[in-house]
C-alpha positions as CSV (number, residue, x, y, z in Angstrom):
1,M,-5.4,-7.0,-23.7
2,G,-6.3,-10.6,-23.4
3,R,-9.1,-12.0,-21.4
4,N,-9.0,-14.8,-18.9
5,T,-11.5,-17.3,-20.2
6,R,-10.7,-20.2,-17.8
7,K,-13.6,-21.3,-15.6
8,R,-14.1,-23.3,-12.4
9,R,-12.9,-26.9,-12.9
10,S,-15.8,-28.6,-11.3
11,S,-19.3,-27.9,-10.0
12,M,-19.2,-30.8,-7.6
13,A,-21.0,-30.1,-4.4
14,T,-18.1,-31.3,-2.3
15,K,-15.8,-28.8,-3.9
16,A,-18.2,-26.0,-3.4
17,V,-18.4,-26.9,0.3
18,A,-14.6,-27.0,0.5
19,A,-14.3,-23.6,-1.2
20,S,-16.7,-22.2,1.4
21,A,-14.7,-23.8,4.2
22,A,-11.5,-22.2,2.8
23,L,-13.2,-18.8,2.6
24,A,-14.5,-19.2,6.2
25,L,-10.9,-19.6,7.2
26,G,-10.2,-16.1,5.9
27,G,-10.0,-16.3,2.2
28,G,-8.1,-19.4,1.2
29,G,-7.8,-19.9,-2.6
30,L,-9.9,-22.0,-4.9
31,I,-7.0,-24.2,-6.1
32,W,-6.4,-25.1,-2.4
33,A,-10.1,-25.7,-1.9
34,N,-10.2,-28.0,-4.9
35,F,-7.2,-29.9,-3.7
36,Y,-8.8,-30.2,-0.3
37,A,-12.1,-31.4,-1.7
38,S,-10.4,-34.0,-3.9
39,A,-8.3,-35.2,-0.9
40,H,-11.5,-35.3,1.2
41,E,-13.0,-37.8,-1.1
42,S,-10.2,-40.3,-0.4
43,S,-8.7,-39.4,2.9
44,N,-9.5,-39.8,6.6
45,S,-10.5,-37.0,8.9
46,A,-7.1,-36.7,10.6
47,Q,-5.5,-36.0,7.2
48,N,-8.1,-33.5,6.5
49,Q,-7.4,-31.7,9.7
50,T,-3.7,-31.5,8.7
51,K,-4.7,-30.0,5.4
52,A,-7.1,-27.5,7.0
53,A,-4.3,-26.4,9.3
54,A,-2.0,-25.8,6.4
55,A,-4.7,-23.8,4.6
56,Q,-4.8,-21.4,7.6
57,V,-1.3,-20.1,7.0
58,A,-2.1,-16.8,5.2
59,T,1.1,-15.0,4.7
60,I,4.6,-14.2,6.0
61,A,5.2,-11.4,8.5
62,C,8.7,-10.0,8.6
63,P,9.9,-7.1,10.8
64,D,10.5,-4.0,8.7
65,V,14.2,-3.3,9.0
66,G,14.0,-0.1,7.0
67,Q,11.6,1.5,9.5
68,K,14.2,1.0,12.2
69,L,17.1,2.5,10.4
70,T,16.9,6.1,11.5
71,N,20.6,7.0,11.4
72,V,22.4,5.8,8.3
73,P,25.4,7.9,7.1
74,N,24.8,9.4,3.7
75,A,27.9,7.6,2.3
76,A,26.2,4.3,3.2
77,R,22.7,4.9,2.1
78,S,23.1,3.7,-1.5
79,G,24.4,0.3,-0.4
80,V,21.9,0.0,2.5
81,D,19.0,0.9,0.2
82,K,20.0,-2.0,-2.2
83,E,20.2,-4.4,0.7
84,L,16.7,-3.3,2.0
85,A,15.3,-3.9,-1.5
86,L,16.9,-7.3,-1.4
87,L,15.0,-8.0,1.9
88,D,11.8,-7.2,0.1
89,K,12.7,-9.5,-2.7
90,Q,13.4,-12.3,-0.3
91,I,10.0,-11.9,1.3
92,T,8.2,-11.9,-2.0
93,E,10.0,-15.0,-3.1
94,A,9.2,-16.7,0.2
95,Y,5.6,-15.8,-0.2
96,A,5.5,-17.2,-3.7
97,R,6.8,-20.5,-2.3
98,L,4.2,-20.4,0.4
99,A,1.4,-19.9,-2.1
100,S,2.6,-22.6,-4.5
101,T,3.3,-25.4,-2.1
102,R,-0.1,-26.0,-0.4
103,Q,-0.1,-29.7,-1.1
104,A,3.3,-30.1,0.5
105,Q,2.2,-28.1,3.5
106,A,-0.9,-30.3,3.8
107,G,1.3,-33.4,4.1
108,D,3.9,-32.0,6.4
109,S,3.0,-29.7,9.4
110,G,6.6,-28.5,9.6
111,F,7.0,-27.7,5.9
112,V,6.4,-24.0,6.2
113,Q,8.9,-23.5,9.0
114,N,11.6,-25.9,7.6
115,A,11.3,-25.1,3.9
116,I,10.2,-21.4,3.8
117,V,10.5,-19.5,7.1
118,G,13.8,-21.0,8.3
119,P,15.7,-20.5,5.0
120,L,14.3,-17.0,4.8
121,K,15.7,-16.1,8.2
122,E,19.1,-17.2,7.1
123,K,19.0,-15.1,4.0
124,R,17.7,-12.1,6.0
125,A,20.4,-12.5,8.6
126,A,23.1,-12.4,6.0
127,T,21.5,-9.3,4.4
128,I,21.2,-7.5,7.7
129,D,24.8,-8.2,8.4
130,R,25.8,-6.6,5.1
131,I,23.8,-3.6,6.1
132,R,25.9,-3.5,9.3
133,I,29.1,-3.7,7.3
134,D,28.0,-0.9,5.0
135,I,27.2,1.4,7.9
136,Q,30.3,0.6,9.9
137,R,32.6,0.9,6.9
138,V,31.9,4.6,6.7
139,G,32.2,5.2,10.5
140,G,28.5,4.9,11.3
141,Q,27.0,3.2,14.4
142,F,25.0,0.0,13.9
143,N,22.3,-0.9,16.4
144,S,23.1,-4.5,17.1
145,S,19.5,-5.2,18.1
146,L,18.6,-5.0,14.4
147,S,20.2,-8.4,13.9
148,Q,17.3,-9.8,15.8
149,L,14.9,-8.8,13.0
150,A,16.0,-11.6,10.8
151,A,13.3,-14.0,11.9
152,C,9.9,-13.9,10.3
153,T,6.6,-15.5,11.4
154,T,3.5,-16.7,9.6
155,Q,0.1,-15.1,10.0
156,N,-2.8,-17.5,10.1
157,A,-6.1,-17.0,8.4
158,A,-8.7,-15.6,10.8
159,P,-12.1,-14.0,10.3
160,Q,-11.8,-10.3,10.1
161,T,-14.0,-8.1,12.3
162,N,-15.4,-4.8,11.3
163,A,-13.6,-3.0,14.1
164,G,-12.5,0.4,13.0
165,E,-14.7,1.2,10.1
166,Q,-17.6,2.1,12.3
167,N,-15.7,4.8,14.0
168,G,-13.4,5.7,11.1
169,G,-10.2,4.8,13.0
170,Q,-9.6,8.5,13.7
171,Q,-6.0,9.4,14.2
172,N,-4.8,11.1,17.3
173,G,-2.4,13.7,16.0
174,G,0.8,14.9,17.6
175,Q,3.1,12.2,16.4
176,Q,6.4,13.3,14.8
177,N,7.6,10.2,13.0
178,G,5.5,10.5,9.9
179,G,2.1,9.1,10.0
180,Q,1.8,7.2,13.2
181,Q,-2.0,7.1,13.6
182,N,-3.8,5.3,16.4
183,G,-6.8,4.5,14.4
184,G,-7.6,1.1,15.7
185,Q,-8.8,0.1,12.3
186,Q,-6.6,-2.9,11.8
187,N,-7.1,-5.1,14.8
188,G,-3.5,-6.2,15.0
189,G,-2.6,-6.4,11.4
190,Q,-5.8,-7.8,9.8
191,N,-4.8,-11.5,10.0
192,N,-7.7,-12.5,7.8
193,G,-5.9,-14.5,5.3
194,G,-6.4,-14.1,1.6
195,Q,-3.6,-16.3,0.4
196,Q,-4.6,-18.5,-2.4
197,N,-2.8,-21.0,-4.6
198,G,0.3,-19.5,-6.2
199,G,-1.6,-18.7,-9.4
200,Q,0.1,-15.3,-9.4
201,Q,3.3,-17.0,-10.4
202,N,2.0,-17.4,-13.9
203,G,0.4,-14.0,-14.2
204,G,-3.0,-15.6,-14.7
205,Q,-6.1,-15.5,-12.5
206,Q,-6.4,-19.1,-11.5
207,G,-9.7,-20.7,-11.1
208,N,-12.5,-18.2,-11.5
209,A,-10.5,-15.3,-10.2
210,G,-12.2,-13.0,-12.7
211,Q,-15.5,-13.8,-11.1
212,N,-14.7,-13.6,-7.3
213,G,-11.2,-12.5,-6.8
214,Q,-10.0,-15.7,-5.1
215,G,-7.5,-16.7,-7.7
216,G,-4.4,-14.9,-6.5
217,N,-3.8,-13.4,-3.1
218,G,-6.8,-11.3,-2.3
219,P,-8.9,-9.3,-1.8
220,V,-11.5,-11.3,0.0
221,A,-15.1,-10.6,1.0
222,A,-14.1,-9.4,4.5
223,D,-12.2,-6.5,2.8
224,F,-15.4,-4.9,1.5
225,V,-18.2,-3.0,3.1
226,D,-21.4,-1.5,1.8
227,I,-20.8,2.2,2.5
228,T,-24.5,2.9,2.9
229,K,-24.5,0.6,6.0
230,V,-21.5,2.2,7.7
231,Q,-22.2,4.7,10.6
232,G,-21.0,8.2,9.7
233,N,-17.6,8.9,11.1
234,A,-16.1,11.8,9.1
235,Q,-16.1,15.4,10.2
236,L,-16.8,18.1,7.7
237,G,-13.6,19.6,6.4
238,V,-11.4,17.4,8.6
239,G,-8.1,16.2,7.2
240,Q,-5.2,14.1,8.5
241,N,-5.0,13.7,12.3
242,G,-8.5,15.2,12.7
243,L,-7.2,18.7,11.8
244,P,-9.2,21.0,9.6
245,A,-7.9,20.6,6.1
246,N,-7.3,24.3,5.7
247,G,-8.1,25.8,9.1
248,N,-10.2,28.8,10.1
249,S,-7.1,30.8,10.8
250,G,-3.4,30.8,9.9
251,S,-2.6,30.3,6.2
252,R,-5.9,29.6,4.5
253,G,-5.0,29.7,0.8
254,T,-4.7,26.9,-1.7
255,F,-2.6,26.0,-4.7
256,T,-3.9,23.4,-7.1
257,S,-1.8,21.7,-9.8
258,N,-3.6,20.0,-12.7
259,C,-1.3,17.1,-13.9
260,G,-3.9,14.8,-15.5
261,T,-4.8,11.2,-14.7
262,N,-2.0,9.3,-16.3
263,G,-3.8,9.0,-19.6
264,N,-0.4,8.2,-21.2
265,D,-0.1,5.1,-19.1
266,N,3.2,6.0,-17.4
267,H,3.7,3.0,-15.1
268,N,6.6,1.1,-13.6
269,T,7.2,-1.1,-10.6
270,D,10.1,0.9,-9.3
271,N,10.4,3.3,-6.3
272,V,13.2,5.7,-6.6
273,I,12.6,7.0,-3.0
274,V,12.9,3.7,-1.1
275,A,14.8,1.5,-3.7
276,P,16.9,3.8,-5.9
277,G,18.8,1.9,-8.5
278,V,16.7,-1.3,-8.1
279,T,14.4,-2.5,-10.9
280,N,11.0,-3.7,-9.5
281,G,11.9,-2.4,-6.1
282,A,8.2,-1.8,-5.3
283,H,6.9,-5.2,-6.5
284,H,3.7,-3.5,-7.5
285,L,2.7,-1.1,-10.3
286,H,2.6,2.7,-9.8
287,D,0.7,5.4,-11.6
288,Y,2.8,8.5,-12.3
289,V,1.6,12.0,-13.0
290,G,3.6,15.1,-13.2
291,N,7.3,14.3,-13.8
292,Q,7.7,11.9,-16.8
293,N,11.2,10.6,-16.0
294,N,10.7,8.9,-12.7
295,D,12.1,5.4,-12.5
296,A,14.5,3.6,-10.2
297,F,17.6,5.1,-11.9
298,A,16.4,8.8,-12.2
299,S,18.8,11.3,-10.7
300,D,17.7,14.6,-9.2
301,Q,19.3,16.3,-12.2
302,E,17.3,14.1,-14.6
303,L,14.1,14.7,-12.7
304,A,14.7,18.4,-12.7
305,G,15.2,18.4,-16.5
306,A,12.3,16.1,-17.3
307,T,9.0,16.9,-19.1
308,T,5.8,17.1,-17.0
309,S,2.2,16.3,-17.5
310,C,1.2,19.3,-15.3
311,Q,-0.4,22.2,-17.0
312,N,1.8,24.5,-15.0
313,Q,5.2,23.8,-16.5
314,G,6.7,25.2,-13.3
315,D,5.6,21.9,-11.6
316,K,7.9,19.0,-12.5
317,S,7.2,17.3,-9.2
318,S,6.6,13.5,-9.3
319,Y,3.3,12.2,-7.8
320,F,2.9,8.5,-7.7
321,W,0.7,5.8,-6.1
322,P,-0.2,2.1,-6.6
323,V,-2.6,1.4,-9.4
324,L,-6.2,0.3,-8.7
325,R,-7.4,-2.8,-10.5
326,V,-10.7,-4.6,-11.0
327,Q,-10.6,-8.4,-11.1
328,D,-13.1,-8.9,-13.9
329,G,-11.2,-11.6,-15.8
330,T,-9.2,-9.1,-17.8
331,Q,-5.5,-9.7,-18.1
332,D,-3.6,-6.4,-18.4
333,F,-0.3,-5.7,-20.2
334,D,1.7,-6.9,-17.1
335,Q,0.0,-10.2,-16.5
336,N,3.3,-12.1,-17.0
337,K,5.7,-9.5,-15.6
338,D,7.4,-8.8,-12.3
339,G,5.3,-6.6,-10.1
340,G,2.2,-7.5,-12.1
341,G,0.6,-10.9,-12.5
342,K,3.8,-12.8,-11.6
343,E,3.5,-11.2,-8.1
344,G,-0.3,-11.5,-7.6
345,N,-1.3,-8.1,-9.0
346,V,-3.9,-9.2,-11.5
347,G,-6.9,-7.6,-13.3
348,K,-7.7,-4.5,-15.4
349,I,-5.9,-1.4,-14.4
350,L,-8.3,1.5,-13.8
351,Q,-7.3,5.0,-14.8
352,P,-8.6,7.6,-12.3
353,A,-11.5,9.7,-13.6
354,Q,-10.1,12.6,-11.5
355,A,-6.7,13.2,-9.9
356,Q,-6.8,16.3,-7.8
357,L,-3.5,17.6,-6.4
358,K,-4.0,20.5,-3.9
359,F,-1.6,22.2,-1.5
360,V,-3.1,23.8,1.6
361,G,-1.8,25.8,4.5
362,N,-1.4,25.5,8.3
363,K,-4.2,26.4,10.7
364,K,-1.9,28.1,13.1
365,G,0.4,30.2,10.9
366,N,2.3,30.7,7.7
367,V,4.0,28.0,5.7
368,V,7.6,28.1,4.2
369,A,8.7,26.8,0.8
370,M,9.5,23.2,0.4
371,P,13.2,22.5,-0.6
372,T,13.9,21.2,-4.1
373,A,13.9,17.4,-4.3
374,L,12.1,17.0,-1.0
375,R,10.8,13.4,-0.8
376,I,7.7,12.4,1.2
377,I,6.1,9.0,1.5
378,T,2.8,8.7,3.4
379,G,1.0,5.6,4.4
380,D,2.6,2.1,4.7
381,A,2.7,-0.3,1.8
382,K,3.4,-3.1,4.4
383,A,0.7,-2.1,6.9
384,Q,-0.9,-5.6,6.6
385,V,2.0,-7.0,8.6
386,N,3.5,-3.9,10.2
387,G,0.3,-2.7,11.8
388,N,-1.2,0.8,12.0
389,A,1.8,2.9,13.0
390,N,2.4,4.5,9.6
391,A,-0.9,3.7,7.9
392,N,-2.6,6.7,6.3
393,V,-5.6,5.7,4.4
394,N,-8.9,7.2,3.5
395,W,-11.4,5.3,1.3
396,S,-14.9,6.6,0.6
397,C,-17.5,7.2,-2.2
398,T,-18.6,10.4,-3.8
399,G,-21.5,11.8,-1.9
400,F,-20.3,10.1,1.3
401,E,-16.9,11.8,1.9
402,N,-18.1,14.1,4.6
403,K,-19.9,11.2,6.3
404,V,-17.7,8.1,6.0
405,Q,-14.0,7.6,5.7
406,L,-12.8,4.0,5.8
407,K,-9.4,2.7,6.8
408,D,-9.4,-1.1,6.6
409,K,-12.2,-1.6,4.1
410,Y,-12.8,-1.0,0.4
411,P,-16.2,0.7,0.0
412,I,-19.0,-0.7,-2.1
413,C,-20.6,2.4,-3.5
414,P,-24.2,2.8,-4.5
415,Q,-25.2,3.3,-8.1
416,G,-24.1,6.7,-9.4
417,S,-21.4,7.0,-6.8
418,Q,-17.6,6.7,-7.4
419,V,-14.8,5.3,-5.3
420,V,-12.5,7.9,-3.7
421,R,-9.0,7.5,-2.4
422,T,-7.8,10.6,-0.4
423,T,-4.4,11.1,1.1
424,N,-3.2,14.1,3.2
425,F,0.6,14.3,3.5
426,Q,2.8,15.3,6.3
427,S,3.1,19.0,6.6
428,C,6.0,19.7,9.0
429,W,9.6,19.5,7.8
430,D,12.8,19.4,9.8
431,G,14.2,22.4,7.9
432,Q,17.4,20.6,6.8
433,N,17.0,17.3,5.0
434,I,15.2,16.4,1.8
435,D,15.1,12.7,2.9
436,S,16.0,10.5,5.9
437,A,17.3,7.0,6.3
438,N,13.8,5.6,6.8
439,H,12.2,8.2,4.5
440,R,10.0,9.4,7.3
441,T,11.7,11.2,10.2
442,H,12.6,14.3,8.2
443,V,8.8,15.1,7.9
444,A,6.0,14.8,10.4
445,F,2.3,15.6,10.8
446,A,1.2,18.8,12.6
447,Q,0.1,18.6,16.2
448,A,-3.5,19.0,17.2
449,D,-3.2,22.8,17.4
450,G,-1.5,23.0,14.0
451,S,2.0,23.6,15.4
452,C,5.1,21.7,14.3
453,A,7.1,20.1,17.2
454,N,10.8,19.7,17.6
455,G,11.7,22.8,15.7
456,F,10.0,21.6,12.5
457,K,8.6,24.1,10.0
458,A,5.2,24.2,8.5
459,I,5.2,23.5,4.7
460,P,2.3,23.3,2.2
461,Q,0.3,20.2,2.8
462,L,-0.3,18.1,-0.3
463,Q,-3.7,16.5,-0.5
464,V,-4.3,13.9,-3.2
465,R,-7.8,12.9,-4.1
466,L,-8.3,10.2,-6.7
467,V,-11.8,9.3,-8.0
468,Y,-12.5,6.1,-9.9
469,N,-15.4,4.7,-11.9
470,V,-15.5,1.2,-10.4
471,P,-18.1,-1.4,-11.1
472,A,-19.6,-2.2,-7.7
473,P,-18.4,-5.7,-6.5
474,Q,-21.0,-8.0,-5.0
475,L,-20.8,-10.2,-1.9
476,Q,-22.3,-13.7,-2.6
477,N,-22.1,-16.7,-0.3
478,G,-19.0,-15.4,1.5
479,Q,-17.2,-14.5,-1.7
480,V,-16.7,-11.2,-3.5
481,V,-17.6,-11.1,-7.1
482,K,-15.5,-8.9,-9.4
483,P,-13.6,-7.1,-6.6
484,Y,-11.2,-4.2,-7.0
485,A,-8.0,-3.6,-5.0
486,V,-4.8,-1.6,-4.9
487,D,-1.6,-3.2,-6.0
488,T,0.5,-4.4,-3.1
489,F,3.6,-6.4,-2.2
490,P,2.3,-10.0,-2.7
491,E,2.5,-10.9,1.0
492,Q,0.3,-7.9,1.9
493,L,-2.7,-9.7,0.4
494,H,-4.1,-6.5,-1.3
495,K,-5.5,-5.1,1.9
496,P,-7.0,-1.6,1.7
497,I,-4.9,-0.5,4.7
498,T,-1.7,-0.8,2.6
499,D,-2.6,2.1,0.3
500,H,0.1,4.8,0.2
501,N,1.3,7.8,-1.8
502,D,4.6,9.3,-2.8
503,F,5.8,12.8,-3.7
504,I,9.1,14.4,-4.9
505,N,9.1,18.2,-5.1
506,F,10.4,19.6,-8.3
507,F,8.5,22.9,-8.4
508,S,10.6,25.7,-9.9
509,Q,11.6,28.2,-7.3
510,N,9.4,30.8,-8.8
511,T,6.3,28.6,-8.8
512,M,7.0,27.4,-5.2
513,N,7.2,31.0,-4.1
514,Q,3.9,31.7,-5.8
515,M,2.4,28.7,-4.0
516,V,3.6,29.9,-0.6
517,N,2.4,33.4,-1.3
518,C,-1.1,32.2,-2.4
519,I,-1.4,30.0,0.7
520,N,-0.2,32.6,3.2
521,T,-2.4,35.4,1.8
522,G,-5.5,33.3,1.6
523,K,-5.8,33.1,-2.2
524,Q,-7.0,30.1,-4.3
525,C,-4.5,29.7,-7.1
526,K,-3.8,27.2,-9.9
């Protein structure tokens, strides 16, 4: 691995002031701040106001078409998935243009609309129309209102409040569309900026990114909180939607699968669930444990026949999540690759110190076996612009997990404490489908009393707990020094609320039956 040895271009006081101003706007980048400072030295105040206005454009917010596609005929799904992946690519390309044209934006107040957002709308409209054709070609019904989702908007930089982390953004339970928590943690999408200067196009951490994280597209100081200063909000033993993680009644057993921590560096930027057949469909890097054959082109037959990193060879399931990185100046293997540095995901990849995969029961009654090849995604990789509806995030520190769970903040842990990411998956299944058009409606969270609504059946709930040794970042003068963050789509600005997790069930039938028996009879099995 190489190291980024580039340093701040200048220590001039005017540039320091400009950098602080940019950060006050919500995390503008240092290259933009340097440009602004240089311009300030030779421009009038009216021009500076134009430049400041341009700096406030943080990212691009586009309606999530995939979330709205709840009824796509099976015969059309392959084509529709590819078009949805193209929509994601169009957004990442538009964001790259946004991040790399700050000077042009400063000189033309209409540049973003005319040169970026307008052309993006045209591309999206054509892609959505192809989705319509794919669906109608096989006799499906297309909701014409989806055509109105072509237009995108820009989100301006704004100071982020701490709303949400003080009360943990507790979810309200009872929803049936897969992870629709109320939370309140995001305050309308966290429009707190974080765009920088397009440095991610070259895979390098521009400016002094390795020192303060401001060289790509986040994170920013407002994304972090000292966990020792957060009021306790977690309830002992409480899992997703405020439900007891394993109940005091019902099916109280557990089944744990030990699949390692991805020590063999099994990574890719694909997502076979949401973008099958599309290379770099995720636009960020995943850790994979369990199944060793998961990429965009893996068929169910190939996944079923793959090797596994799990100690129990009856578990060939695929468990994957976005990697965690620390921006310490290190350039990792993907610094010049799609999904990596070219798309703003920079820094040293951290391998989990622990990756705990546990299946638990239902507090009201027994669980049934998961079907082979069942796919579950939980959380929302686009929550920065989508809002909370499908967000499912729990950040904490060892020693604090029963006290504080954060939704929209990365924790700064005290000495001797480790960063923890915990995800509790949906645990109700429609009894028929291994997937759905939007990859959500075939599963749901249990209601407050533990029951599954709408005829859904209780299945073992997967709980993923990832523990990391992360050097604690420091907050200095409105900047964050050596921050860490999850990989994201570039326009999502590395916000903690975008954390998510994926699972594809390839337990053997015998092992799945053992799991169900252990859970329903109250045993703790491995």
